[in-house]
N, CA, C and O atoms as a DFTB+ gen file, in Angstrom:
236 C
 N C O
     1  1       0.851      -1.166       0.000
     2  2       0.000       0.000       0.000
     3  2       0.899       1.233       0.000
     4  3       1.828       1.337       0.801
     5  1       0.616       2.149      -0.893
     6  2       1.453       3.339      -0.984
     7  2       1.154       4.282       0.176
     8  3       0.129       4.164       0.847
     9  1       2.060       5.209       0.392
    10  2       1.894       6.135       1.511
    11  2       0.689       7.044       1.300
    12  3       0.035       7.432       2.268
    13  1       0.383       7.391       0.047
    14  2      -0.782       8.234      -0.218
    15  2      -2.076       7.493       0.125
    16  3      -3.012       8.089       0.657
    17  1      -2.129       6.210      -0.177
    18  2      -3.305       5.414       0.181
    19  2      -3.454       5.317       1.691
    20  3      -4.571       5.348       2.206
    21  1      -2.349       5.201       2.399
    22  2      -2.404       5.124       3.859
    23  2      -2.901       6.439       4.453
    24  3      -3.662       6.433       5.421
    25  1      -2.474       7.572       3.876
    26  2      -2.926       8.881       4.353
    27  2      -4.425       9.030       4.112
    28  3      -5.150       9.500       4.989
    29  1      -4.892       8.636       2.936
    30  2      -6.320       8.722       2.624
    31  2      -7.123       7.813       3.548
    32  3      -8.184       8.206       4.034
    33  1      -6.630       6.611       3.793
    34  2      -7.312       5.683       4.693
    35  2      -7.370       6.240       6.115
    36  3      -8.396       6.121       6.784
    37  1      -6.289       6.840       6.574
    38  2      -6.278       7.449       7.902
    39  2      -7.251       8.606       8.005
    40  3      -7.947       8.746       9.011
    41  1      -7.306       9.446       6.964
    42  2      -8.238      10.572       6.964
    43  2      -9.683      10.084       6.963
    44  3     -10.535      10.648       7.650
    45  1      -9.952       9.046       6.197
    46  2     -11.309       8.490       6.171
    47  2     -11.688       7.897       7.522
    48  3     -12.839       8.007       7.945
    49  1     -10.740       7.274       8.198
    50  2     -10.999       6.707       9.524
    51  2     -11.334       7.803      10.525
    52  3     -12.273       7.669      11.310
    53  1     -10.567       8.884      10.496
    54  2     -10.821      10.003      11.412
    55  2     -12.177      10.633      11.123
    56  3     -12.916      10.955      12.053
    57  1     -12.516      10.813       9.844
    58  2     -13.820      11.366       9.487
    59  2     -14.950      10.445       9.939
    60  3     -15.988      10.922      10.397
    61  1     -14.761       9.151       9.816
    62  2     -15.772       8.199      10.262
    63  2     -15.981       8.288      11.774
    64  3     -17.115       8.235      12.250
    65  1     -14.896       8.422      12.520
    66  2     -15.018       8.548      13.976
    67  2     -15.771       9.815      14.358
    68  3     -16.609       9.791      15.259
    69  1     -15.476      10.933      13.674
    70  2     -16.200      12.172      13.959
    71  2     -17.677      12.054      13.570
    72  3     -18.540      12.634      14.227
    73  1     -17.964      11.310      12.511
    74  2     -19.337      11.150      12.062
    75  2     -20.137      10.297      13.049
    76  3     -21.312      10.572      13.292
    77  1     -19.516       9.272      13.613
    78  2     -20.197       8.360      14.528
    79  2     -20.142       8.811      15.986
    80  3     -20.771       8.191      16.844
    81  1     -19.408       9.870      16.276
    82  2     -19.183      10.299      17.652
    83  2     -20.464      10.573      18.439
    84  3     -20.546      10.141      19.589
    85  1     -21.473      11.268      17.892
    86  2     -22.691      11.495      18.693
    87  2     -23.386      10.196      19.104
    88  3     -23.868      10.081      20.231
    89  1     -23.439       9.238      18.214
    90  2     -24.068       7.960      18.548
    91  2     -23.287       7.193      19.594
    92  3     -23.872       6.575      20.484
    93  1     -21.966       7.229      19.490
    94  2     -21.117       6.546      20.473
    95  2     -21.274       7.195      21.838
    96  3     -21.358       6.510      22.857
    97  1     -21.314       8.528      21.850
    98  2     -21.458       9.252      23.113
    99  2     -22.795       8.915      23.779
   100  3     -22.844       8.720      24.994
   101  1     -23.870       8.846      23.005
   102  2     -25.184       8.503      23.554
   103  2     -25.204       7.062      24.050
   104  3     -25.803       6.777      25.088
   105  1     -24.564       6.155      23.329
   106  2     -24.533       4.750      23.744
   107  2     -23.770       4.583      25.055
   108  3     -24.173       3.796      25.911
   109  1     -22.679       5.313      25.214
   110  2     -21.909       5.241      26.461
   111  2     -22.737       5.792      27.617
   112  3     -22.708       5.238      28.716
   113  1     -23.479       6.882      27.379
   114  2     -24.318       7.451      28.436
   115  2     -25.420       6.472      28.838
   116  3     -25.708       6.320      30.026
   117  1     -26.039       5.807      27.860
   118  2     -27.071       4.814      28.190
   119  2     -26.460       3.618      28.913
   120  3     -27.091       3.037      29.796
   121  1     -25.255       3.255      28.548
   122  2     -24.593       2.114      29.174
   123  2     -24.267       2.361      30.637
   124  3     -24.302       1.437      31.450
   125  1     -23.950       3.601      30.974
   126  2     -23.644       3.920      32.369
   127  2     -24.892       3.867      33.235
   128  3     -24.801       3.592      34.431
   129  1     -26.056       4.127      32.651
   130  2     -27.302       4.124      33.414
   131  2     -27.928       2.734      33.503
   132  3     -28.768       2.488      34.368
   133  1     -27.534       1.841      32.633
   134  2     -28.119       0.500      32.606
   135  2     -27.554      -0.352      33.739
   136  3     -26.403      -0.173      34.137
   137  1     -28.358      -1.277      34.259
   138  2     -27.836      -2.171      35.300
   139  2     -26.791      -3.122      34.718
   140  3     -26.891      -3.556      33.570
   141  1     -25.811      -3.425      35.517
   142  2     -24.728      -4.307      35.065
   143  2     -25.216      -5.752      35.060
   144  3     -25.741      -6.239      36.061
   145  1     -25.042      -6.427      33.942
   146  2     -25.443      -7.824      33.812
   147  2     -24.233      -8.599      33.306
   148  3     -24.127      -8.897      32.117
   149  1     -23.327      -8.919      34.217
   150  2     -22.066      -9.556      33.838
   151  2     -22.257     -10.991      33.390
   152  3     -21.430     -11.520      32.648
   153  1     -23.328     -11.628      33.826
   154  2     -23.555     -13.017      33.432
   155  2     -23.742     -13.126      31.919
   156  3     -23.308     -14.099      31.301
   157  1     -24.387     -12.130      31.331
   158  2     -24.609     -12.163      29.887
   159  2     -23.312     -11.978      29.115
   160  3     -23.268     -12.270      27.920
   161  1     -22.271     -11.510      29.752
   162  2     -20.961     -11.400      29.110
   163  2     -20.152     -12.675      29.311
   164  3     -19.575     -13.208      28.364
   165  1     -20.112     -13.157      30.541
   166  2     -19.222     -14.272      30.864
   167  2     -19.732     -15.626      30.377
   168  3     -18.925     -16.510      30.088
   169  1     -21.029     -15.809      30.279
   170  2     -21.557     -17.093      29.813
   171  2     -21.144     -17.389      28.366
   172  3     -20.578     -18.454      28.119
   173  1     -21.397     -16.505      27.404
   174  2     -20.934     -16.805      26.038
   175  2     -19.417     -16.861      25.925
   176  3     -18.877     -17.666      25.166
   177  1     -18.733     -16.014      26.672
   178  2     -17.273     -16.019      26.645
   179  2     -16.734     -17.350      27.161
   180  3     -15.802     -17.909      26.583
   181  1     -17.311     -17.856      28.238
   182  2     -16.896     -19.151      28.771
   183  2     -17.182     -20.290      27.809
   184  3     -16.383     -21.218      27.683
   185  1     -18.324     -20.223      27.130
   186  2     -18.650     -21.254      26.148
   187  2     -17.668     -21.239      24.980
   188  3     -17.271     -22.297      24.490
   189  1     -17.282     -20.067      24.539
   190  2     -16.305     -19.969      23.445
   191  2     -14.964     -20.532      23.888
   192  3     -14.321     -21.257      23.130
   193  1     -14.533     -20.211      25.099
   194  2     -13.255     -20.719      25.608
   195  2     -13.293     -22.238      25.703
   196  3     -12.338     -22.910      25.314
   197  1     -14.385     -22.779      26.214
   198  2     -14.491     -24.239      26.309
   199  2     -14.505     -24.883      24.925
   200  3     -13.922     -25.952      24.742
   201  1     -15.152     -24.261      23.957
   202  2     -15.177     -24.793      22.597
   203  2     -13.784     -24.782      21.977
   204  3     -13.398     -25.736      21.302
   205  1     -13.031     -23.709      22.202
   206  2     -11.663     -23.633      21.672
   207  2     -10.787     -24.696      22.318
   208  3      -9.995     -25.343      21.633
   209  1     -10.918     -24.886      23.622
   210  2     -10.151     -25.931      24.307
   211  2     -10.523     -27.303      23.752
   212  3      -9.654     -28.154      23.562
   213  1     -11.813     -27.521      23.490
   214  2     -12.260     -28.776      22.889
   215  2     -11.633     -28.976      21.514
   216  3     -11.173     -30.072      21.194
   217  1     -11.614     -27.928      20.705
   218  2     -11.023     -28.040      19.369
   219  2      -9.529     -28.341      19.441
   220  3      -9.016     -29.134      18.651
   221  1      -8.833     -27.713      20.379
   222  2      -7.398     -27.969      20.534
   223  2      -7.169     -29.405      20.990
   224  3      -6.234     -30.061      20.531
   225  1      -8.015     -29.894      21.887
   226  2      -7.858     -31.259      22.386
   227  2      -8.140     -32.298      21.306
   228  3      -7.618     -33.410      21.375
   229  1      -8.946     -31.960      20.321
   230  2      -9.287     -32.898      19.256
   231  2      -8.160     -33.080      18.245
   232  3      -8.186     -34.028      17.461
   233  1      -7.183     -32.198      18.251
   234  2      -6.097     -32.285      17.251
   235  2      -5.093     -33.331      17.651
   236  3      -4.113     -33.549      16.940
């Protein structure tokens, strides 16, 4: 990738972040007010870890 393409890609990334910033800010504000439900995070994460361990053990 040429340096000009990298500069254009970086500029597009920064513009995308500025474009999405209001939505991200609102989502973070709603997330702080929502009750914490850690089980909904750890259950799928644990299942994925167990599946990966199973796949490694099968080799």
